[in-house]
C-alpha positions in Angstrom: 179.8 -42.8 82.8 180.2 -40.2 85.4 182.6 -37.5 84.2 183.1 -35.0 87.0 184.7 -32.5 84.5 181.7 -32.6 82.3 179.5 -32.1 85.3 181.6 -29.1 86.4 181.4 -27.6 82.8 177.7 -28.0 82.6 177.2 -26.6 86.0 179.2 -23.4 84.9 176.9 -23.1 81.8 173.7 -23.0 83.9 172.0 -19.7 84.4 168.9 -17.8 85.4 166.6 -16.9 82.5 163.3 -15.1 82.3 160.4 -16.1 80.1 161.1 -13.6 77.3 164.5 -15.1 76.8 163.0 -18.5 76.3 160.2 -17.6 73.9 162.2 -18.2 70.7 163.5 -21.7 71.7 160.0 -22.5 73.1 158.5 -21.6 69.7 160.9 -24.0 68.0 160.0 -26.9 70.3 163.4 -27.0 72.0 162.4 -26.3 75.6 162.4 -29.3 78.0 160.8 -28.8 81.4 162.6 -30.7 84.2 160.7 -31.5 87.5 161.8 -29.5 90.5 162.8 -32.6 92.4 165.4 -33.5 89.8 168.9 -31.9 89.7 169.1 -29.9 86.6 172.8 -30.4 86.1 172.5 -34.3 86.5 169.7 -34.3 83.9 171.9 -32.2 81.6 174.8 -34.6 82.1 172.6 -37.6 81.2 171.4 -35.8 78.0 175.0 -35.1 77.0 176.1 -38.7 77.7 173.1 -39.9 75.7 172.1 -42.0 78.7 168.8 -43.2 77.2 167.8 -45.4 80.1 167.9 -42.5 82.6 166.2 -40.1 80.2 163.5 -42.4 79.3 162.8 -43.3 82.9 162.3 -39.6 83.6 160.2 -39.1 80.6 158.0 -42.1 81.5 157.6 -40.7 85.0 156.6 -37.3 83.6 159.6 -35.7 85.2 161.3 -34.5 82.0 158.9 -33.3 79.3 158.8 -31.2 76.3 157.2 -27.9 77.2 153.6 -27.5 76.0 151.5 -24.6 74.8 149.8 -24.6 78.3 153.2 -24.3 79.9 154.0 -21.4 77.5 150.7 -19.5 78.4 151.3 -20.1 82.2 154.9 -19.0 82.0 153.9 -15.9 80.0 151.2 -14.9 82.5 153.6 -15.4 85.4 156.6 -13.9 83.7 158.3 -17.0 84.9 161.9 -17.2 85.9 164.0 -20.4 85.2 167.1 -22.1 86.1 168.4 -23.3 82.6 171.1 -24.9 80.6 171.5 -25.6 76.9 172.2 -29.1 75.9 172.0 -28.7 72.1 169.5 -28.9 70.5 167.6 -28.6 73.8 167.2 -26.0 76.5 166.5 -27.7 79.8 164.6 -25.5 82.3 163.3 -25.6 85.8 160.9 -23.1 87.1 162.2 -20.9 90.0 160.2 -19.6 92.8 161.3 -16.0 93.5 160.7 -15.1 97.2 
């Protein structure tokens, strides 16, 4: 399924977050890290549509992973900034590079 209205809605729900704003969902295990080469909105749409084939392919390739304690330590040290979207119960994030 490719619903352009859903994609537009999810795109409007994305935003920039800093590490302190993600600490609570991270602590509950709800943060999913999305590889920078993937489109965050496309991944969120596939999660919303429950497109298991696409999601499992990304997981198998290591492109979509549950954030680890090592990620949390690294993000804390860097005061990381993210592009993020909530797809309940998950928070999908991509690291941003601030120039």
